Backbone of each chain as nested JSON, in Angstrom:
{
  "chains": [
    {"id": "A", "residues": [
      {"number": 1, "name": "VAL", "atoms": {"N": [132.564, 157.864, 76.979], "CA": [131.735, 156.667, 77.13], "C": [131.075, 156.301, 75.803]}},
      {"number": 2, "name": "GLU", "atoms": {"N": [130.593, 157.319, 75.091], "CA": [129.943, 157.059, 73.793], "C": [130.933, 156.45, 72.806]}},
      {"number": 3, "name": "VAL", "atoms": {"N": [132.156, 156.959, 72.814], "CA": [133.19, 156.415, 71.92], "C": [133.468, 154.965, 72.278]}},
      {"number": 4, "name": "GLN", "atoms": {"N": [133.568, 154.718, 73.561], "CA": [133.829, 153.358, 74.033], "C": [132.747, 152.398, 73.565]}},
      {"number": 5, "name": "GLN", "atoms": {"N": [131.501, 152.834, 73.674], "CA": [130.397, 151.974, 73.247], "C": [130.429, 151.727, 71.746]}},
      {"number": 6, "name": "ALA", "atoms": {"N": [130.744, 152.774, 70.988], "CA": [130.749, 152.648, 69.529], "C": [131.873, 151.742, 69.039]}},
      {"number": 7, "name": "LEU", "atoms": {"N": [132.956, 151.679, 69.799], "CA": [134.12, 150.913, 69.354], "C": [134.244, 149.582, 70.082]}},
      {"number": 8, "name": "SER", "atoms": {"N": [133.253, 149.26, 70.87], "CA": [133.3, 148.017, 71.641], "C": [133.504, 146.808, 70.726]}},
      {"number": 9, "name": "GLY", "atoms": {"N": [134.466, 145.989, 71.061], "CA": [134.713, 144.768, 70.293], "C": [135.637, 144.951, 69.1]}},
      {"number": 10, "name": "ARG", "atoms": {"N": [136.007, 146.189, 68.809], "CA": [136.892, 146.418, 67.665], "C": [138.324, 146.055, 68.05]}},
      {"number": 11, "name": "THR", "atoms": {"N": [138.902, 145.118, 67.337], "CA": [140.294, 144.749, 67.61], "C": [141.229, 145.236, 66.505]}},
      {"number": 12, "name": "ASP", "atoms": {"N": [140.613, 145.865, 65.487], "CA": [141.441, 146.33, 64.37], "C": [141.928, 147.759, 64.553]}},
      {"number": 13, "name": "ILE", "atoms": {"N": [141.57, 148.363, 65.672], "CA": [142.019, 149.727, 65.954], "C": [142.445, 149.818, 67.416]}},
      {"number": 14, "name": "VAL", "atoms": {"N": [143.152, 150.908, 67.724], "CA": [143.533, 151.193, 69.111], "C": [142.909, 152.53, 69.485]}},
      {"number": 15, "name": "ALA", "atoms": {"N": [142.199, 152.558, 70.589], "CA": [141.569, 153.81, 71.035], "C": [142.179, 154.23, 72.365]}},
      {"number": 16, "name": "LEU", "atoms": {"N": [142.656, 155.459, 72.408], "CA": [143.279, 155.996, 73.607], "C": [142.636, 157.332, 73.947]}},
      {"number": 17, "name": "ALA", "atoms": {"N": [142.335, 157.528, 75.205], "CA": [141.785, 158.81, 75.652], "C": [142.844, 159.528, 76.474]}},
      {"number": 18, "name": "VAL", "atoms": {"N": [143.227, 160.694, 76.009], "CA": [144.225, 161.493, 76.714], "C": [143.494, 162.49, 77.597]}},
      {"number": 19, "name": "THR", "atoms": {"N": [143.862, 162.544, 78.848], "CA": [143.244, 163.504, 79.756], "C": [144.349, 164.241, 80.512]}},
      {"number": 20, "name": "PRO", "atoms": {"N": [144.029, 165.427, 81.007], "CA": [145.047, 166.158, 81.77], "C": [145.16, 165.691, 83.218]}},
      {"number": 21, "name": "GLY", "atoms": {"N": [144.618, 164.545, 83.532], "CA": [144.576, 164.092, 84.915], "C": [145.826, 163.358, 85.375]}},
      {"number": 22, "name": "SER", "atoms": {"N": [145.961, 163.307, 86.685], "CA": [147.03, 162.524, 87.296], "C": [146.626, 161.048, 87.266]}},
      {"number": 23, "name": "GLN", "atoms": {"N": [147.541, 160.185, 87.683], "CA": [147.23, 158.753, 87.695], "C": [146.042, 158.457, 88.616]}},
      {"number": 24, "name": "ALA", "atoms": {"N": [146.013, 159.118, 89.767], "CA": [144.903, 158.891, 90.699], "C": [143.579, 159.319, 90.071]}},
      {"number": 25, "name": "GLU", "atoms": {"N": [143.603, 160.416, 89.338], "CA": [142.368, 160.885, 88.686], "C": [141.95, 159.924, 87.569]}},
      {"number": 26, "name": "LEU", "atoms": {"N": [142.92, 159.379, 86.862], "CA": [142.586, 158.411, 85.817], "C": [141.934, 157.175, 86.431]}},
      {"number": 27, "name": "GLN", "atoms": {"N": [142.479, 156.725, 87.54], "CA": [141.913, 155.54, 88.189], "C": [140.497, 155.811, 88.67]}},
      {"number": 28, "name": "ARG", "atoms": {"N": [140.288, 157.024, 89.2], "CA": [138.95, 157.379, 89.663], "C": [137.981, 157.439, 88.483]}},
      {"number": 29, "name": "LEU", "atoms": {"N": [138.426, 158.061, 87.392], "CA": [137.588, 158.132, 86.19], "C": [137.207, 156.741, 85.709]}},
      {"number": 30, "name": "ARG", "atoms": {"N": [138.19, 155.881, 85.654], "CA": [137.97, 154.522, 85.155], "C": [136.939, 153.799, 86.001]}},
      {"number": 31, "name": "THR", "atoms": {"N": [137.052, 153.976, 87.313], "CA": [136.133, 153.287, 88.219], "C": [134.732, 153.893, 88.17]}},
      {"number": 32, "name": "GLU", "atoms": {"N": [134.679, 155.214, 88.281], "CA": [133.373, 155.88, 88.357], "C": [132.577, 155.736, 87.072]}},
      {"number": 33, "name": "ARG", "atoms": {"N": [133.271, 155.798, 85.943], "CA": [132.565, 155.751, 84.654], "C": [132.539, 154.346, 84.054]}},
      {"number": 34, "name": "GLY", "atoms": {"N": [133.241, 153.42, 84.684], "CA": [133.301, 152.076, 84.135], "C": [133.995, 152.041, 82.786]}},
      {"number": 35, "name": "LEU", "atoms": {"N": [135.044, 152.828, 82.661], "CA": [135.715, 152.947, 81.375], "C": [136.645, 151.77, 81.11]}},
      {"number": 36, "name": "THR", "atoms": {"N": [136.546, 151.247, 79.904], "CA": [137.517, 150.251, 79.466], "C": [138.471, 150.857, 78.443]}},
      {"number": 37, "name": "LEU", "atoms": {"N": [138.088, 152.02, 77.929], "CA": [138.964, 152.752, 77.024], "C": [140.256, 153.067, 77.778]}},
      {"number": 38, "name": "ARG", "atoms": {"N": [141.38, 152.867, 77.126], "CA": [142.637, 153.092, 77.824], "C": [142.863, 154.594, 78.009]}},
      {"number": 39, "name": "LEU", "atoms": {"N": [143.093, 154.985, 79.239], "CA": [143.272, 156.392, 79.579], "C": [144.743, 156.708, 79.736]}},
      {"number": 40, "name": "LEU", "atoms": {"N": [145.164, 157.811, 79.156], "CA": [146.537, 158.269, 79.304], "C": [146.539, 159.62, 80.006]}},
      {"number": 41, "name": "GLY", "atoms": {"N": [147.419, 159.79, 80.952], "CA": [147.488, 161.036, 81.71], "C": [148.527, 161.993, 81.143]}},
      {"number": 42, "name": "ASP", "atoms": {"N": [148.093, 163.225, 80.97], "CA": [148.995, 164.262, 80.462], "C": [148.802, 165.517, 81.306]}},
      {"number": 43, "name": "PRO", "atoms": {"N": [149.181, 165.462, 82.602], "CA": [148.909, 166.591, 83.499], "C": [149.582, 167.883, 83.072]}},
      {"number": 44, "name": "SER", "atoms": {"N": [150.658, 167.787, 82.316], "CA": [151.347, 169.009, 81.876], "C": [150.777, 169.525, 80.556]}},
      {"number": 45, "name": "TRP", "atoms": {"N": [149.809, 168.841, 79.989], "CA": [149.17, 169.219, 78.724], "C": [150.162, 169.225, 77.572]}},
      {"number": 46, "name": "SER", "atoms": {"N": [151.249, 168.517, 77.708], "CA": [152.314, 168.617, 76.695], "C": [151.879, 168.058, 75.345]}},
      {"number": 47, "name": "LEU", "atoms": {"N": [151.114, 166.959, 75.357], "CA": [150.674, 166.405, 74.073], "C": [149.615, 167.305, 73.427]}},
      {"number": 48, "name": "TYR", "atoms": {"N": [148.798, 167.931, 74.259], "CA": [147.82, 168.886, 73.726], "C": [148.554, 170.005, 72.986]}},
      {"number": 49, "name": "ARG", "atoms": {"N": [149.614, 170.49, 73.62], "CA": [150.369, 171.583, 72.991], "C": [151.079, 171.105, 71.743]}},
      {"number": 50, "name": "ALA", "atoms": {"N": [151.618, 169.867, 71.791], "CA": [152.314, 169.329, 70.616], "C": [151.372, 169.237, 69.419]}},
      {"number": 51, "name": "TRP", "atoms": {"N": [150.11, 168.95, 69.683], "CA": [149.123, 168.889, 68.606], "C": [148.625, 170.276, 68.224]}},
      {"number": 52, "name": "GLY", "atoms": {"N": [148.914, 171.249, 69.066], "CA": [148.504, 172.608, 68.75], "C": [147.037, 172.885, 68.98]}},
      {"number": 53, "name": "PHE", "atoms": {"N": [146.429, 172.156, 69.903], "CA": [145.028, 172.454, 70.192], "C": [144.941, 173.858, 70.77]}},
      {"number": 54, "name": "PRO", "atoms": {"N": [144.004, 174.63, 70.272], "CA": [143.961, 176.046, 70.656], "C": [143.477, 176.263, 72.074]}},
      {"number": 55, "name": "ARG", "atoms": {"N": [143.635, 177.476, 72.526], "CA": [143.106, 177.868, 73.824], "C": [141.808, 178.62, 73.595]}},
      {"number": 56, "name": "ALA", "atoms": {"N": [140.846, 178.319, 74.44], "CA": [139.536, 178.96, 74.304], "C": [139.576, 180.36, 74.891]}},
      {"number": 57, "name": "ARG", "atoms": {"N": [138.629, 181.164, 74.463], "CA": [138.435, 182.454, 75.112], "C": [137.812, 182.213, 76.485]}},
      {"number": 58, "name": "TRP", "atoms": {"N": [137.956, 183.215, 77.329], "CA": [137.365, 183.139, 78.671], "C": [135.889, 182.765, 78.564]}},
      {"number": 59, "name": "SER", "atoms": {"N": [135.194, 183.412, 77.643], "CA": [133.755, 183.17, 77.519], "C": [133.468, 181.752, 77.024]}},
      {"number": 60, "name": "GLY", "atoms": {"N": [134.413, 181.206, 76.237], "CA": [134.211, 179.863, 75.694], "C": [134.24, 178.788, 76.765]}},
      {"number": 61, "name": "ILE", "atoms": {"N": [134.816, 179.111, 77.909], "CA": [134.85, 178.16, 79.022], "C": [133.777, 178.497, 80.054]}},
      {"number": 62, "name": "TRP", "atoms": {"N": [133.838, 179.724, 80.56], "CA": [133.013, 180.057, 81.723], "C": [131.576, 180.42, 81.364]}},
      {"number": 63, "name": "LEU", "atoms": {"N": [131.316, 180.713, 80.099], "CA": [129.936, 180.932, 79.687], "C": [129.386, 179.722, 78.954]}},
      {"number": 64, "name": "SER", "atoms": {"N": [130.171, 178.644, 78.919], "CA": [129.725, 177.448, 78.215], "C": [128.819, 176.608, 79.116]}},
      {"number": 65, "name": "PRO", "atoms": {"N": [127.649, 176.24, 78.615], "CA": [126.783, 175.352, 79.402], "C": [127.475, 174.043, 79.769]}},
      {"number": 66, "name": "ALA", "atoms": {"N": [128.386, 173.572, 78.9], "CA": [129.071, 172.304, 79.176], "C": [129.91, 172.396, 80.443]}},
      {"number": 67, "name": "THR", "atoms": {"N": [130.53, 173.551, 80.656], "CA": [131.351, 173.734, 81.855], "C": [130.495, 173.638, 83.102]}},
      {"number": 68, "name": "TRP", "atoms": {"N": [129.393, 174.36, 83.075], "CA": [128.539, 174.39, 84.274], "C": [127.811, 173.061, 84.474]}},
      {"number": 69, "name": "LEU", "atoms": {"N": [127.515, 172.397, 83.364], "CA": [126.913, 171.068, 83.483], "C": [127.885, 170.11, 84.172]}},
      {"number": 70, "name": "ALA", "atoms": {"N": [129.148, 170.212, 83.808], "CA": [130.16, 169.35, 84.44], "C": [130.244, 169.634, 85.937]}},
      {"number": 71, "name": "TYR", "atoms": {"N": [130.201, 170.927, 86.292], "CA": [130.256, 171.28, 87.701], "C": [129.012, 170.793, 88.444]}},
      {"number": 72, "name": "LEU", "atoms": {"N": [127.879, 170.922, 87.791], "CA": [126.648, 170.454, 88.437], "C": [126.674, 168.948, 88.66]}},
      {"number": 73, "name": "ARG", "atoms": {"N": [127.246, 168.234, 87.674], "CA": [127.357, 166.771, 87.846], "C": [128.244, 166.442, 89.038]}},
      {"number": 74, "name": "LEU", "atoms": {"N": [129.323, 167.206, 89.188], "CA": [130.206, 166.986, 90.33], "C": [129.464, 167.216, 91.637]}},
      {"number": 75, "name": "LEU", "atoms": {"N": [128.763, 168.326, 91.699], "CA": [128.039, 168.656, 92.919], "C": [126.978, 167.612, 93.22]}},
      {"number": 76, "name": "ALA", "atoms": {"N": [126.327, 167.11, 92.166], "CA": [125.291, 166.095, 92.354], "C": [125.882, 164.807, 92.928]}},
      {"number": 77, "name": "ARG", "atoms": {"N": [127.174, 164.592, 92.638], "CA": [127.837, 163.397, 93.183], "C": [128.477, 163.687, 94.538]}},
      {"number": 78, "name": "GLY", "atoms": {"N": [128.205, 164.885, 95.063], "CA": [128.703, 165.224, 96.389], "C": [130.143, 165.662, 96.411]}},
      {"number": 79, "name": "ARG", "atoms": {"N": [130.65, 166.08, 95.279], "CA": [132.044, 166.512, 95.217], "C": [132.124, 167.997, 94.921]}},
      {"number": 80, "name": "ARG", "atoms": {"N": [133.125, 168.626, 95.481], "CA": [133.351, 170.031, 95.172], "C": [134.333, 170.122, 94.021]}},
      {"number": 81, "name": "PRO", "atoms": {"N": [134.031, 170.948, 93.035], "CA": [134.98, 171.1, 91.928], "C": [136.344, 171.533, 92.441]}},
      {"number": 82, "name": "GLY", "atoms": {"N": [137.378, 170.931, 91.894], "CA": [138.725, 171.289, 92.31], "C": [139.19, 172.562, 91.632]}},
      {"number": 83, "name": "ARG", "atoms": {"N": [140.376, 172.981, 92.015], "CA": [140.949, 174.172, 91.386], "C": [141.284, 173.858, 89.933]}},
      {"number": 84, "name": "PRO", "atoms": {"N": [141.097, 174.825, 89.056], "CA": [141.427, 174.579, 87.649], "C": [142.889, 174.189, 87.493]}},
      {"number": 85, "name": "THR", "atoms": {"N": [143.143, 173.32, 86.533], "CA": [144.525, 172.955, 86.248], "C": [145.2, 174.098, 85.519]}},
      {"number": 86, "name": "GLU", "atoms": {"N": [146.496, 173.953, 85.276], "CA": [147.301, 175.079, 84.796], "C": [146.813, 175.663, 83.475]}},
      {"number": 87, "name": "ASP", "atoms": {"N": [146.202, 174.829, 82.642], "CA": [145.868, 175.309, 81.312], "C": [144.406, 175.014, 81.025]}},
      {"number": 88, "name": "VAL", "atoms": {"N": [143.558, 175.554, 81.875], "CA": [142.14, 175.24, 81.802], "C": [141.505, 175.722, 80.499]}},
      {"number": 89, "name": "TYR", "atoms": {"N": [142.162, 176.657, 79.831], "CA": [141.595, 177.194, 78.59], "C": [141.971, 176.368, 77.363]}},
      {"number": 90, "name": "ARG", "atoms": {"N": [142.857, 175.385, 77.533], "CA": [143.269, 174.577, 76.386], "C": [142.105, 173.682, 75.954]}},
      {"number": 91, "name": "LEU", "atoms": {"N": [141.809, 173.686, 74.669], "CA": [140.743, 172.849, 74.144], "C": [141.285, 171.494, 73.721]}},
      {"number": 92, "name": "GLY", "atoms": {"N": [140.389, 170.572, 73.473], "CA": [140.787, 169.231, 73.055], "C": [140.406, 168.956, 71.627]}},
      {"number": 93, "name": "GLY", "atoms": {"N": [140.241, 167.705, 71.343], "CA": [139.871, 167.307, 69.993], "C": [140.018, 165.808, 69.834]}},
      {"number": 94, "name": "ASP", "atoms": {"N": [139.994, 165.378, 68.598], "CA": [140.1, 163.955, 68.286], "C": [140.994, 163.807, 67.07]}},
      {"number": 95, "name": "ALA", "atoms": {"N": [141.674, 162.68, 66.986], "CA": [142.545, 162.465, 65.832], "C": [142.615, 160.983, 65.508]}},
      {"number": 96, "name": "VAL", "atoms": {"N": [142.783, 160.705, 64.234], "CA": [143.024, 159.339, 63.786], "C": [144.401, 159.292, 63.133]}},
      {"number": 97, "name": "ILE", "atoms": {"N": [145.166, 158.309, 63.547], "CA": [146.519, 158.094, 63.034], "C": [146.506, 156.744, 62.333]}},
      {"number": 98, "name": "ASP", "atoms": {"N": [147.05, 156.681, 61.124], "CA": [147.014, 155.384, 60.442], "C": [148.077, 154.446, 61.009]}},
      {"number": 99, "name": "ALA", "atoms": {"N": [148.086, 153.234, 60.504], "CA": [148.955, 152.201, 61.076], "C": [150.436, 152.555, 60.998]}},
      {"number": 100, "name": "SER", "atoms": {"N": [150.772, 153.451, 60.07], "CA": [152.187, 153.821, 59.926], "C": [152.547, 155.081, 60.7]}},
      {"number": 101, "name": "GLY", "atoms": {"N": [151.578, 155.705, 61.357], "CA": [151.887, 156.869, 62.171], "C": [151.563, 158.204, 61.528]}},
      {"number": 102, "name": "ILE", "atoms": {"N": [150.885, 158.177, 60.386], "CA": [150.505, 159.418, 59.715], "C": [149.104, 159.842, 60.156]}},
      {"number": 103, "name": "VAL", "atoms": {"N": [148.948, 161.116, 60.445], "CA": [147.641, 161.637, 60.846], "C": [146.729, 161.677, 59.621]}},
      {"number": 104, "name": "THR", "atoms": {"N": [145.606, 160.999, 59.706], "CA": [144.675, 160.975, 58.565], "C": [143.441, 161.843, 58.806]}},
      {"number": 105, "name": "TRP", "atoms": {"N": [143.196, 162.193, 60.05], "CA": [142.025, 163.028, 60.349], "C": [142.207, 163.651, 61.724]}},
      {"number": 106, "name": "GLU", "atoms": {"N": [141.727, 164.838, 61.861], "CA": [141.737, 165.483, 63.18], "C": [140.533, 166.394, 63.295]}},
      {"number": 107, "name": "TYR", "atoms": {"N": [140.083, 166.558, 64.496], "CA": [138.974, 167.466, 64.79], "C": [139.414, 168.329, 65.953]}},
      {"number": 108, "name": "ARG", "atoms": {"N": [139.436, 169.622, 65.718], "CA": [139.868, 170.549, 66.761], "C": [138.637, 171.255, 67.331]}},
      {"number": 109, "name": "SER", "atoms": {"N": [138.384, 171.035, 68.593], "CA": [137.203, 171.625, 69.219], "C": [137.28, 173.144, 69.189]}},
      {"number": 110, "name": "ARG", "atoms": {"N": [136.148, 173.763, 68.889], "CA": [136.099, 175.233, 68.809], "C": [135.657, 175.861, 70.124]}},
      {"number": 111, "name": "HIS", "atoms": {"N": [135.043, 175.055, 70.969], "CA": [134.666, 175.515, 72.298], "C": [134.559, 174.287, 73.193]}},
      {"number": 112, "name": "ALA", "atoms": {"N": [134.277, 174.522, 74.47], "CA": [134.368, 173.438, 75.447], "C": [133.45, 172.26, 75.14]}},
      {"number": 113, "name": "ALA", "atoms": {"N": [132.297, 172.533, 74.527], "CA": [131.328, 171.457, 74.303], "C": [131.38, 170.919, 72.876]}},
      {"number": 114, "name": "ASP", "atoms": {"N": [132.312, 171.394, 72.084], "CA": [132.35, 171.026, 70.671], "C": [133.081, 169.698, 70.482]}},
      {"number": 115, "name": "ARG", "atoms": {"N": [132.367, 168.702, 69.992], "CA": [132.945, 167.395, 69.724], "C": [132.436, 166.893, 68.382]}},
      {"number": 116, "name": "PRO", "atoms": {"N": [133.233, 166.087, 67.692], "CA": [132.728, 165.472, 66.459], "C": [131.683, 164.416, 66.808]}},
      {"number": 117, "name": "SER", "atoms": {"N": [130.888, 164.061, 65.811], "CA": [129.894, 163.025, 66.072], "C": [130.582, 161.664, 66.16]}},
      {"number": 118, "name": "ILE", "atoms": {"N": [129.947, 160.757, 66.867], "CA": [130.485, 159.395, 66.966], "C": [130.53, 158.763, 65.573]}},
      {"number": 119, "name": "ASP", "atoms": {"N": [129.513, 159.029, 64.78], "CA": [129.484, 158.462, 63.428], "C": [130.698, 158.909, 62.614]}},
      {"number": 120, "name": "GLU", "atoms": {"N": [131.061, 160.174, 62.762], "CA": [132.213, 160.687, 62.013], "C": [133.507, 160.02, 62.498]}},
      {"number": 121, "name": "ILE", "atoms": {"N": [133.639, 159.856, 63.796], "CA": [134.829, 159.196, 64.344], "C": [134.931, 157.774, 63.794]}},
      {"number": 122, "name": "VAL", "atoms": {"N": [133.83, 157.048, 63.839], "CA": [133.841, 155.656, 63.36], "C": [134.152, 155.608, 61.865]}},
      {"number": 123, "name": "ARG", "atoms": {"N": [133.568, 156.544, 61.108], "CA": [133.811, 156.573, 59.66], "C": [135.299, 156.806, 59.372]}},
      {"number": 124, "name": "GLN", "atoms": {"N": [135.904, 157.724, 60.108], "CA": [137.326, 158.011, 59.879], "C": [138.202, 156.827, 60.281]}},
      {"number": 125, "name": "LEU", "atoms": {"N": [137.819, 156.159, 61.352], "CA": [138.578, 154.968, 61.753], "C": [138.431, 153.847, 60.724]}},
      {"number": 126, "name": "ASP", "atoms": {"N": [137.221, 153.674, 60.218], "CA": [136.992, 152.632, 59.2], "C": [137.831, 152.913, 57.963]}},
      {"number": 127, "name": "THR", "atoms": {"N": [137.907, 154.171, 57.567], "CA": [138.706, 154.525, 56.399], "C": [140.184, 154.209, 56.638]}},
      {"number": 128, "name": "ALA", "atoms": {"N": [140.679, 154.571, 57.811], "CA": [142.09, 154.296, 58.13], "C": [142.35, 152.8, 58.225]}},
      {"number": 129, "name": "ALA", "atoms": {"N": [141.392, 152.064, 58.768], "CA": [141.551, 150.611, 58.896], "C": [141.559, 149.95, 57.522]}},
      {"number": 130, "name": "ALA", "atoms": {"N": [140.694, 150.435, 56.622], "CA": [140.638, 149.853, 55.281], "C": [141.956, 150.077, 54.544]}},
      {"number": 131, "name": "ARG", "atoms": {"N": [142.568, 151.246, 54.751], "CA": [143.859, 151.531, 54.107], "C": [144.965, 150.652, 54.659]}},
      {"number": 132, "name": "SER", "atoms": {"N": [144.794, 150.213, 55.887], "CA": [145.858, 149.431, 56.528], "C": [145.854, 147.973, 56.099]}},
      {"number": 133, "name": "ARG", "atoms": {"N": [144.749, 147.549, 55.471], "CA": [144.651, 146.127, 55.118], "C": [145.427, 145.824, 53.857]}}
    ]},
    {"id": "B", "residues": [
      {"number": 1, "name": "VAL", "atoms": {"N": [157.195, 163.728, 75.087], "CA": [156.327, 164.159, 74.012], "C": [157.148, 164.958, 73.032]}},
      {"number": 2, "name": "GLY", "atoms": {"N": [157.078, 164.572, 71.768], "CA": [157.887, 165.262, 70.778], "C": [157.104, 166.331, 70.057]}},
      {"number": 3, "name": "GLY", "atoms": {"N": [157.819, 167.189, 69.355], "CA": [157.182, 168.198, 68.523], "C": [156.99, 169.509, 69.239]}},
      {"number": 4, "name": "LEU", "atoms": {"N": [156.935, 170.57, 68.451], "CA": [156.719, 171.903, 68.991], "C": [155.249, 172.253, 68.886]}},
      {"number": 5, "name": "ALA", "atoms": {"N": [154.851, 173.269, 69.635], "CA": [153.463, 173.709, 69.572], "C": [153.12, 174.165, 68.157]}},
      {"number": 6, "name": "ARG", "atoms": {"N": [151.942, 173.798, 67.682], "CA": [151.525, 174.135, 66.331], "C": [150.112, 174.688, 66.369]}},
      {"number": 7, "name": "VAL", "atoms": {"N": [149.773, 175.334, 65.301], "CA": [148.398, 175.815, 65.208], "C": [147.751, 175.314, 63.924]}},
      {"number": 8, "name": "THR", "atoms": {"N": [148.497, 174.642, 63.078], "CA": [147.954, 174.191, 61.805], "C": [147.648, 172.703, 61.849]}},
      {"number": 9, "name": "SER", "atoms": {"N": [146.934, 172.264, 60.831], "CA": [146.537, 170.868, 60.772], "C": [147.745, 169.942, 60.651]}},
      {"number": 10, "name": "LEU", "atoms": {"N": [147.635, 168.797, 61.269], "CA": [148.682, 167.777, 61.175], "C": [148.318, 166.69, 60.174]}},
      {"number": 11, "name": "VAL", "atoms": {"N": [147.18, 166.815, 59.533], "CA": [146.751, 165.772, 58.601], "C": [147.779, 165.618, 57.479]}},
      {"number": 12, "name": "GLY", "atoms": {"N": [148.184, 164.377, 57.246], "CA": [149.185, 164.096, 56.226], "C": [150.6, 164.077, 56.763]}},
      {"number": 13, "name": "GLU", "atoms": {"N": [150.756, 164.446, 58.022], "CA": [152.089, 164.474, 58.627], "C": [152.215, 163.377, 59.689]}},
      {"number": 14, "name": "ALA", "atoms": {"N": [153.444, 163.116, 60.053], "CA": [153.683, 162.144, 61.124], "C": [153.115, 162.687, 62.428]}},
      {"number": 15, "name": "ALA", "atoms": {"N": [152.423, 161.837, 63.157], "CA": [151.84, 162.257, 64.435], "C": [152.947, 162.555, 65.445]}},
      {"number": 16, "name": "PRO", "atoms": {"N": [152.747, 163.556, 66.288], "CA": [153.726, 163.816, 67.354], "C": [153.892, 162.572, 68.226]}},
      {"number": 17, "name": "SER", "atoms": {"N": [155.118, 162.239, 68.496], "CA": [155.343, 161.071, 69.342], "C": [154.962, 161.403, 70.779]}},
      {"number": 18, "name": "PHE", "atoms": {"N": [154.688, 160.369, 71.541], "CA": [154.391, 160.59, 72.961], "C": [154.739, 159.352, 73.747]}},
      {"number": 19, "name": "ARG", "atoms": {"N": [154.886, 159.551, 74.994], "CA": [155.059, 158.457, 75.956], "C": [154.405, 158.943, 77.24]}},
      {"number": 20, "name": "LEU", "atoms": {"N": [153.213, 158.439, 77.499], "CA": [152.421, 158.904, 78.634], "C": [151.983, 157.718, 79.488]}},
      {"number": 21, "name": "PRO", "atoms": {"N": [151.816, 157.925, 80.785], "CA": [151.385, 156.833, 81.657], "C": [149.889, 156.569, 81.543]}},
      {"number": 22, "name": "ASP", "atoms": {"N": [149.52, 155.283, 81.629], "CA": [148.097, 154.965, 81.677], "C": [147.622, 154.969, 83.127]}},
      {"number": 23, "name": "ALA", "atoms": {"N": [146.391, 154.547, 83.359], "CA": [145.823, 154.631, 84.702], "C": [146.543, 153.736, 85.706]}},
      {"number": 24, "name": "ASP", "atoms": {"N": [147.256, 152.75, 85.204], "CA": [148.011, 151.868, 86.087], "C": [149.476, 152.289, 86.21]}},
      {"number": 25, "name": "GLY", "atoms": {"N": [149.789, 153.404, 85.566], "CA": [151.157, 153.901, 85.64], "C": [152.085, 153.323, 84.59]}},
      {"number": 26, "name": "HIS", "atoms": {"N": [151.558, 152.49, 83.714], "CA": [152.395, 151.909, 82.664], "C": [152.567, 152.903, 81.521]}},
      {"number": 27, "name": "PRO", "atoms": {"N": [153.783, 153.133, 81.097], "CA": [153.977, 154.078, 79.992], "C": [153.46, 153.511, 78.671]}},
      {"number": 28, "name": "VAL", "atoms": {"N": [152.821, 154.362, 77.912], "CA": [152.314, 153.988, 76.593], "C": [152.918, 154.962, 75.581]}},
      {"number": 29, "name": "ALA", "atoms": {"N": [153.635, 154.419, 74.614], "CA": [154.235, 155.261, 73.577], "C": [153.499, 155.041, 72.267]}},
      {"number": 30, "name": "LEU", "atoms": {"N": [153.47, 156.077, 71.454], "CA": [152.814, 155.95, 70.153], "C": [153.432, 154.798, 69.366]}},
      {"number": 31, "name": "ALA", "atoms": {"N": [154.743, 154.711, 69.397], "CA": [155.428, 153.668, 68.627], "C": [154.984, 152.268, 69.051]}},
      {"number": 32, "name": "ASP", "atoms": {"N": [154.568, 152.136, 70.298], "CA": [154.153, 150.822, 70.812], "C": [152.805, 150.377, 70.255]}},
      {"number": 33, "name": "VAL", "atoms": {"N": [151.971, 151.333, 69.86], "CA": [150.602, 150.973, 69.457], "C": [150.39, 151.052, 67.948]}},
      {"number": 34, "name": "LEU", "atoms": {"N": [151.375, 151.532, 67.217], "CA": [151.217, 151.594, 65.767], "C": [151.195, 150.187, 65.185]}},
      {"number": 35, "name": "GLY", "atoms": {"N": [150.724, 150.113, 63.958], "CA": [150.495, 148.81, 63.319], "C": [149.012, 148.602, 63.098]}},
      {"number": 36, "name": "ARG", "atoms": {"N": [148.225, 149.363, 63.852], "CA": [146.779, 149.47, 63.668], "C": [146.434, 150.958, 63.723]}},
      {"number": 37, "name": "PRO", "atoms": {"N": [145.343, 151.354, 63.117], "CA": [144.935, 152.756, 63.255], "C": [144.694, 153.109, 64.72]}},
      {"number": 38, "name": "VAL", "atoms": {"N": [145.041, 154.325, 65.061], "CA": [144.928, 154.777, 66.449], "C": [143.972, 155.967, 66.52]}},
      {"number": 39, "name": "LEU", "atoms": {"N": [143.022, 155.878, 67.423], "CA": [142.153, 157.019, 67.727], "C": [142.66, 157.666, 69.011]}},
      {"number": 40, "name": "LEU", "atoms": {"N": [142.917, 158.958, 68.934], "CA": [143.269, 159.713, 70.133], "C": [142.12, 160.658, 70.451]}},
      {"number": 41, "name": "VAL", "atoms": {"N": [141.58, 160.527, 71.64], "CA": [140.522, 161.419, 72.107], "C": [141.144, 162.316, 73.173]}},
      {"number": 42, "name": "PHE", "atoms": {"N": [141.209, 163.585, 72.876], "CA": [141.774, 164.538, 73.831], "C": [140.638, 165.165, 74.618]}},
      {"number": 43, "name": "THR", "atoms": {"N": [140.489, 164.752, 75.849], "CA": [139.412, 165.295, 76.665], "C": [139.909, 166.504, 77.435]}},
      {"number": 44, "name": "ARG", "atoms": {"N": [138.98, 167.323, 77.853], "CA": [139.345, 168.485, 78.66], "C": [139.105, 168.235, 80.139]}},
      {"number": 45, "name": "HIS", "atoms": {"N": [138.261, 167.276, 80.427], "CA": [137.813, 167.141, 81.807], "C": [138.383, 165.886, 82.455]}},
      {"number": 46, "name": "VAL", "atoms": {"N": [138.702, 166.006, 83.711], "CA": [139.112, 164.826, 84.462], "C": [138.067, 164.485, 85.513]}},
      {"number": 47, "name": "HIS", "atoms": {"N": [136.954, 165.223, 85.493], "CA": [135.9, 164.995, 86.496], "C": [134.971, 163.891, 86.043]}}
    ]}
  ]
}
């Protein structure tokens, strides 16, 4: 949501959010969160693996406050957390690809709650956009 | 999805190709969106 807000109105870039969800889960996410960011489903985690995002340690997931916060949010919305997907230990990240398809920046999360700052994402996108002009 | 599993940085290299469905079931390929810089956000959660 924060990324979406920061990039609102930008037509010089394309922003895609990859999630391990099914199409039904993507639709639910879009509705519940009011997302306009384009969501792509990767239930087999194949693109995550292609990028080589690492797998977290057991403690990096189950002892992470972010994990339990997510579960608490689910419970607060009256939902029971579902069974973990096949590769629950796989971490995510962020990447910027320039207009020609070359990776110009990537951020590999070190634990479940580790994300780059929005400012850093915008700065990297601005740099890639400037090179494309 | 192209490419083998990696553990090293991809910066400076061609991004792994992909073709994944969006929330409406429409396939989106990397090749379709190039021409502008692309931000990929890899989330862990679907909740």
